[in-house]
C-alpha positions as CSV (number, residue, x, y, z in Angstrom):
1,M,-55.3,23.1,101.5
2,N,-56.7,24.9,104.3
3,P,-60.5,25.9,103.9
4,P,-61.6,29.3,103.1
5,F,-63.2,31.7,104.8
6,V,-66.2,32.7,102.9
7,F,-68.3,30.8,99.7
8,A,-69.0,32.7,96.2
9,G,-72.5,32.7,96.9
10,E,-71.9,35.0,99.9
11,A,-69.7,37.8,98.0
12,R,-72.3,37.7,95.3
13,S,-74.9,38.8,98.0
14,L,-72.9,41.4,98.5
15,E,-71.9,42.5,95.1
16,K,-75.7,42.8,94.4
17,K,-76.3,44.7,97.7
18,I,-73.6,47.4,97.2
19,G,-74.9,47.5,93.5
20,E,-78.1,48.8,95.7
21,A,-76.2,51.8,97.2
22,A,-74.7,52.6,94.0
23,L,-78.1,53.9,93.0
24,G,-78.8,55.7,95.9
25,K,-80.8,52.8,97.5
26,A,-78.7,51.1,100.3
27,F,-75.9,52.7,102.5
28,L,-72.5,50.8,103.2
29,L,-71.4,51.3,106.5
30,Q,-67.8,50.0,106.8
31,G,-65.9,50.1,110.0
32,G,-63.2,48.6,112.2
33,D,-59.4,48.1,113.3
34,C,-56.9,49.9,111.6
35,A,-54.8,46.8,111.7
36,E,-56.1,43.8,113.7
37,S,-53.5,42.2,116.4
38,F,-52.8,39.6,117.8
39,K,-52.6,41.0,121.4
40,E,-56.0,42.3,121.6
41,F,-57.5,39.7,119.8
42,N,-60.2,38.3,122.4
43,A,-64.1,37.8,122.4
44,N,-65.3,41.0,124.2
45,N,-63.2,43.7,121.8
46,I,-65.3,41.6,118.6
47,C,-68.2,41.8,120.4
48,D,-67.7,45.7,120.8
49,T,-67.1,46.5,117.8
50,F,-69.9,44.2,116.3
51,R,-72.4,45.8,118.6
52,I,-71.2,49.5,117.6
53,I,-71.7,49.0,113.9
54,L,-75.2,47.3,114.8
55,Q,-75.9,50.5,116.5
56,M,-74.5,52.9,113.8
57,S,-76.4,50.5,111.0
58,V,-79.7,51.5,112.8
59,V,-79.3,54.9,113.3
60,L,-78.5,55.6,109.6
61,M,-81.3,53.2,108.4
62,F,-83.4,55.0,110.7
63,G,-82.4,58.9,109.3
64,G,-81.9,57.6,105.7
65,E,-84.9,55.2,105.3
66,V,-82.7,53.0,103.3
67,P,-81.3,49.4,103.9
68,V,-77.4,49.7,105.5
69,I,-75.3,47.1,104.5
70,K,-72.9,46.1,107.5
71,V,-69.2,45.2,106.5
72,G,-66.4,44.8,108.8
73,R,-62.6,45.8,108.7
74,M,-62.4,42.3,110.6
75,A,-61.5,38.9,110.2
76,G,-58.3,39.3,107.8
77,Q,-57.5,43.6,108.2
78,F,-53.9,42.9,109.7
79,A,-51.1,43.6,107.2
80,K,-50.5,47.9,106.6
81,P,-48.5,49.8,103.7
82,R,-46.0,52.4,104.8
83,S,-44.9,55.3,103.2
84,D,-41.1,54.0,104.8
85,P,-40.2,50.4,104.4
86,F,-37.4,51.4,107.5
87,E,-37.9,53.2,110.9
88,E,-34.4,54.7,112.7
89,I,-34.8,55.4,116.0
90,N,-31.6,56.9,118.1
91,G,-29.4,55.7,114.9
92,V,-30.7,52.1,114.9
93,K,-32.3,51.4,111.6
94,L,-34.6,48.5,111.1
95,P,-37.7,47.0,109.3
96,S,-41.0,49.2,109.5
97,Y,-43.9,47.4,111.2
98,T,-46.3,45.9,108.8
99,G,-48.7,44.0,110.8
100,D,-49.2,41.5,113.1
101,N,-49.1,39.2,110.0
102,I,-45.7,40.1,108.8
103,N,-43.6,41.0,111.9
104,G,-44.1,42.7,115.4
105,D,-44.2,46.3,116.3
106,T,-41.7,46.1,119.2
107,F,-38.2,48.1,117.9
108,D,-35.7,45.5,118.1
109,E,-34.4,43.3,115.3
110,K,-36.0,39.7,116.4
111,S,-39.4,41.4,116.2
112,R,-39.1,43.4,113.3
113,T,-37.5,40.7,110.9
114,P,-40.7,38.9,109.0
115,D,-41.7,35.7,110.4
116,P,-44.1,33.4,108.1
117,Y,-45.4,31.5,111.1
118,R,-47.1,35.2,111.7
119,L,-49.4,34.3,108.8
120,I,-50.7,31.0,109.9
121,R,-51.2,32.2,113.6
122,A,-53.5,35.5,111.2
123,Y,-55.2,33.1,109.1
124,M,-56.5,31.0,112.4
125,Q,-57.4,34.4,114.1
126,S,-59.4,35.2,111.0
127,A,-60.9,31.5,111.5
128,A,-62.1,32.4,114.8
129,T,-63.3,35.8,114.4
130,L,-65.4,34.8,111.4
131,N,-67.1,31.9,113.5
132,L,-67.8,34.1,116.4
133,L,-69.2,37.3,114.0
134,R,-71.3,34.7,112.3
135,A,-73.0,33.5,115.4
136,I,-73.4,36.5,117.0
137,A,-74.9,37.7,113.9
138,T,-77.3,35.1,113.9
139,G,-77.9,34.1,117.2
140,G,-80.0,36.6,119.1
141,Y,-76.8,38.7,119.9
142,A,-78.1,41.3,116.9
143,A,-81.5,41.7,117.9
144,M,-82.9,45.1,117.2
145,Q,-84.5,45.9,120.4
146,R,-81.1,44.6,122.1
147,V,-78.8,47.0,120.0
148,T,-80.7,50.2,121.2
149,E,-79.7,49.8,124.8
150,W,-77.2,52.6,123.7
151,N,-75.4,53.1,127.3
152,L,-73.9,56.1,126.1
153,D,-74.3,59.6,127.0
154,F,-75.1,62.3,124.5
155,E,-75.7,65.8,123.8
156,E,-79.7,66.8,123.4
157,Q,-79.9,66.7,120.0
158,Y,-78.8,63.0,119.6
159,Q,-81.4,62.1,122.2
160,E,-83.8,63.2,120.5
161,L,-83.5,61.1,117.6
162,A,-82.1,57.7,119.9
163,H,-85.4,58.3,121.7
164,R,-87.9,58.2,118.0
165,V,-85.4,55.3,116.9
166,D,-86.6,53.6,120.2
167,E,-90.9,55.0,119.9
168,A,-90.1,53.2,116.2
169,L,-89.0,49.7,117.4
170,G,-91.7,50.0,120.4
171,F,-94.0,50.1,117.3
172,M,-92.8,47.3,115.4
173,T,-92.9,45.3,118.6
174,A,-96.5,46.3,119.1
175,A,-97.2,45.2,115.3
176,G,-96.1,41.9,116.0
177,L,-92.3,42.5,114.6
178,T,-90.7,41.3,117.7
179,V,-87.4,39.2,118.5
180,D,-89.0,35.7,117.8
181,R,-89.5,36.9,113.9
182,P,-85.6,35.9,111.8
183,I,-85.7,39.7,110.6
184,M,-85.7,41.0,114.2
185,S,-82.8,39.1,115.5
186,M,-80.7,38.0,112.6
187,I,-78.7,39.9,110.2
188,E,-76.3,39.7,107.7
189,F,-72.6,40.7,108.2
190,W,-69.9,40.7,105.9
191,T,-66.2,41.3,106.4
192,S,-63.7,43.1,104.2
193,H,-59.8,44.1,104.3
194,E,-57.1,45.4,102.0
195,C,-55.6,43.2,99.7
196,L,-52.0,44.0,100.0
197,L,-50.1,40.5,100.7
198,L,-50.3,38.4,97.9
199,P,-49.0,35.2,98.6
200,Y,-51.9,35.2,101.4
201,E,-54.9,36.0,98.9
202,Q,-53.6,33.7,96.7
203,A,-53.4,31.3,98.6
204,L,-57.1,31.4,99.9
205,T,-58.7,31.9,96.3
206,R,-60.7,29.0,94.8
207,E,-62.4,28.6,91.7
208,D,-66.5,28.6,92.7
209,S,-67.9,25.4,91.2
210,T,-71.6,27.0,90.2
211,S,-70.2,29.8,88.2
212,G,-67.0,28.8,87.4
213,L,-65.4,32.2,88.8
214,F,-62.4,32.8,90.5
215,Y,-63.3,34.5,94.4
216,D,-60.5,35.4,96.7
217,C,-62.3,33.5,99.8
218,S,-60.2,35.2,102.6
219,A,-63.0,38.2,102.9
220,H,-65.8,38.9,100.7
221,M,-64.9,42.6,100.2
222,I,-61.4,43.3,99.0
223,W,-59.8,46.7,98.2
224,V,-56.9,48.0,96.5
225,G,-54.9,50.9,98.3
226,E,-53.3,54.0,97.3
227,R,-50.1,52.5,96.8
228,T,-50.9,49.5,95.3
229,R,-53.2,50.5,92.5
230,Q,-51.1,50.9,89.9
231,L,-52.7,50.1,86.0
232,D,-49.9,47.5,85.6
233,G,-49.4,46.5,89.1
234,A,-49.4,42.9,90.4
235,H,-52.2,44.1,92.8
236,V,-54.8,45.3,89.8
237,E,-54.1,42.3,87.9
238,F,-54.5,40.0,91.0
239,L,-57.7,42.0,91.9
240,R,-58.9,42.0,87.8
241,G,-58.6,37.6,87.8
242,V,-61.3,37.7,91.0
243,A,-64.8,38.1,90.7
244,N,-65.4,39.8,94.5
245,P,-66.8,43.1,94.8
246,L,-63.6,45.4,95.3
247,G,-62.4,48.6,97.0
248,I,-60.3,51.7,95.0
249,K,-58.7,53.7,97.9
250,V,-58.6,57.3,95.9
251,S,-56.6,60.1,97.3
252,Q,-56.8,63.9,95.8
253,K,-53.7,62.5,93.7
254,M,-56.0,60.6,91.8
255,D,-56.3,61.7,88.3
256,P,-59.9,61.3,87.1
257,S,-58.4,59.7,83.6
258,E,-56.6,57.2,85.6
259,L,-59.3,56.3,87.6
260,I,-61.9,55.4,84.3
261,K,-58.9,53.1,83.5
262,L,-58.8,51.4,86.6
263,I,-62.4,50.8,87.0
264,D,-62.7,49.5,83.4
265,I,-59.6,47.2,84.2
266,L,-61.7,45.9,87.3
267,N,-65.0,45.7,85.9
268,P,-64.9,45.5,81.9
269,T,-68.6,44.4,82.1
270,N,-69.6,47.7,84.1
271,K,-71.5,45.5,86.6
272,P,-73.2,47.2,89.8
273,G,-72.2,46.8,93.1
274,R,-68.2,45.1,91.9
275,I,-66.6,48.7,92.4
276,T,-66.6,51.2,95.1
277,V,-65.0,54.2,95.1
278,I,-63.3,54.8,98.7
279,A,-62.4,58.2,98.5
280,R,-60.0,59.9,101.5
281,M,-58.6,63.6,100.6
282,G,-59.2,65.7,103.6
283,A,-62.1,68.0,103.9
284,E,-60.6,70.9,101.3
285,N,-59.4,68.2,98.9
286,M,-62.7,66.6,98.9
287,R,-64.6,69.3,97.8
288,E,-61.7,70.4,95.2
289,K,-60.9,66.7,93.8
290,L,-63.9,64.5,94.0
291,P,-66.5,66.8,91.8
292,H,-63.8,66.1,89.1
293,L,-63.7,62.3,89.5
294,V,-67.7,61.8,90.0
295,R,-68.0,63.9,86.9
296,A,-65.4,61.9,85.0
297,V,-66.8,58.5,86.4
298,R,-70.4,59.6,85.5
299,G,-69.4,60.9,81.6
300,A,-67.6,57.4,81.2
301,G,-71.1,55.7,82.1
302,Q,-69.4,54.1,84.7
303,I,-71.6,52.5,87.9
304,V,-69.5,52.7,90.9
305,A,-70.9,53.2,94.7
306,W,-68.9,56.3,96.3
307,V,-68.1,55.9,100.0
308,C,-66.2,58.2,102.3
309,D,-63.2,57.4,104.4
310,P,-62.9,60.8,106.6
311,M,-60.0,59.1,108.6
312,H,-56.7,58.7,106.4
313,G,-56.6,62.5,105.1
314,N,-56.9,63.6,108.4
315,T,-53.9,62.2,110.3
316,I,-51.5,64.3,112.5
317,K,-49.3,64.1,115.3
318,A,-50.3,65.4,118.8
319,P,-47.9,67.6,120.7
320,S,-46.5,64.7,122.5
321,G,-45.7,62.9,119.2
322,L,-48.9,60.2,119.1
323,K,-50.9,60.0,116.2
324,T,-54.1,61.0,116.2
325,R,-57.0,62.8,114.2
326,A,-59.6,65.3,115.3
327,F,-63.3,64.6,115.5
328,D,-64.5,67.7,113.9
329,T,-62.1,67.8,110.8
330,I,-63.1,64.1,110.4
331,L,-66.8,65.5,110.6
332,A,-66.0,68.3,108.1
333,E,-64.6,65.5,105.5
334,V,-68.2,63.4,106.3
335,R,-69.8,66.8,105.4
336,A,-68.0,67.8,102.5
337,F,-68.8,64.7,100.6
338,F,-72.5,64.9,101.0
339,D,-72.4,68.5,99.8
340,V,-70.7,67.4,96.6
341,H,-72.8,64.5,96.0
342,E,-75.6,66.7,96.4
343,Q,-74.0,69.7,94.0
344,E,-73.2,66.6,91.6
345,G,-76.5,65.0,91.6
346,S,-74.3,62.1,92.6
347,H,-75.4,59.3,95.3
348,P,-73.2,59.4,98.7
349,G,-73.1,55.2,99.1
350,G,-71.2,54.6,102.1
351,I,-69.1,55.7,105.1
352,H,-65.2,53.6,106.1
353,L,-64.0,54.1,109.3
354,E,-61.5,53.1,111.3
355,M,-63.3,52.6,114.6
356,T,-63.4,50.0,117.9
357,G,-66.0,49.7,120.0
358,Q,-63.6,50.0,122.8
359,N,-63.1,53.6,124.7
360,V,-60.2,54.4,123.9
361,T,-58.7,57.6,123.4
362,E,-57.2,57.9,120.0
363,C,-59.0,60.8,118.1
364,N,-59.3,64.0,120.2
365,G,-62.9,65.9,120.2
366,G,-66.4,64.6,120.2
367,S,-69.0,65.1,123.0
368,R,-67.3,63.2,125.3
369,I,-64.3,65.4,124.5
370,V,-60.8,63.5,124.2
371,T,-58.0,66.1,124.7
372,Y,-54.4,65.9,123.8
373,D,-53.6,65.4,127.4
374,D,-56.0,62.4,127.0
375,L,-54.8,60.6,124.4
376,S,-52.0,58.3,126.2
377,S,-53.8,57.3,128.7
378,R,-55.9,54.7,126.2
379,Y,-54.1,54.7,123.1
380,H,-53.8,50.9,122.1
381,T,-53.8,51.0,118.6
382,H,-51.1,49.4,116.7
383,C,-50.9,51.8,113.4
384,D,-53.6,54.8,113.4
385,P,-55.6,56.2,115.7
386,R,-59.4,54.8,115.7
387,L,-62.9,56.5,117.0
388,N,-64.4,54.8,120.3
389,A,-67.4,53.9,120.6
390,S,-69.0,57.0,121.3
391,Q,-67.6,59.2,118.8
392,S,-68.3,56.6,116.3
393,L,-72.0,56.6,117.5
394,E,-71.9,60.3,117.6
395,L,-70.6,60.1,113.7
396,S,-73.6,57.8,112.8
397,F,-76.5,60.4,114.3
398,I,-74.9,63.3,112.4
399,I,-74.9,61.5,109.1
400,A,-78.5,59.8,110.1
401,E,-79.5,63.6,110.0
402,Q,-77.5,64.2,106.6
403,L,-79.4,61.1,104.8
404,R,-82.5,62.1,106.3
405,R,-82.0,65.8,105.0
406,R,-81.1,64.1,101.6
407,R,-83.9,62.0,101.7
408,T,-86.9,64.6,102.5
409,A,-85.2,67.2,99.4
410,T,-85.7,64.3,97.0
411,Q,-89.2,63.8,98.7
412,R,-90.3,67.4,98.1
413,V,-88.7,67.5,94.6
């Protein structure tokens, strides 16, 4: 039996922190690749994504004055659900690409044939990724003073906030909180992925010797997707039996009564931190549909962390045929998410992003404008378009301002 990646105590610690986010006392930052790949697996890519998540967390922590829970879509985010099980090009019909742990993205019969040995390779890559993440989270790479070496150009409004963050860190250093203090040089970092390929998840499920509960030790947190959250489905049945903190992806199609039933199945004891509801709707749907879900969950007395996924509801095709997402549309959904929670008196608990630390050109827009014509120059994703490093950090500054406004408004009340 191959060893697990994580331990039950780590998952319990994350659950406790997500419980704080559900109460408005913390903020969840969850991000990483749409789908990890064998081709782009290297230490630089892992470190770059880790670094940008840390930079974003510092900005969000400064704006909200709450702890930021850092969770990567890393070390296991391979499998991808597809709307159509087959893809047809020039009259040739083959199985769709469903992630490097199942088949290849090259459009030929050999590549698209599922290969079980890919699961072994994905397991080994996930282990190596997590090993590096643990090392850089505790070995000084994550030192607060290093994280804020931004190395990015911003518009003036972001430069001001970045300068204020630097000043705050300067004060902390003067007060004796230097990099030789563990609190300034070590961080907690968790992993997550979609619970999609059940045989893989089952193979890494273990019974915790201290509690007697079962944990899916492939990651600290796992989530059920829009296509696999049927109340009587196999994925929900599996998730019901493991004690990890769980995410539920919901679109505008989610019926409030169904969400109540699903939460009750997965969290019958209403334990804070067990359930994170990740809304992925598009800006207009977010304003129209999310309030009904928030009211239903609150009316049922259920405790959940509400998180915004502004990526999946905003995918479009560029004139070139490449899939992309507009930064302004992503931003509009984030603002809608915050507006809804202000209107409903609930807590915006976090953000869930498909992003990379690389300077890719997959989403258009942002301060460093990526145009439709630019997309093909560094379009590396194996599935859906990701925010690049600059766009990710820019979004974190905007969210930080939202958190700051909410904080100051609450303080006035």
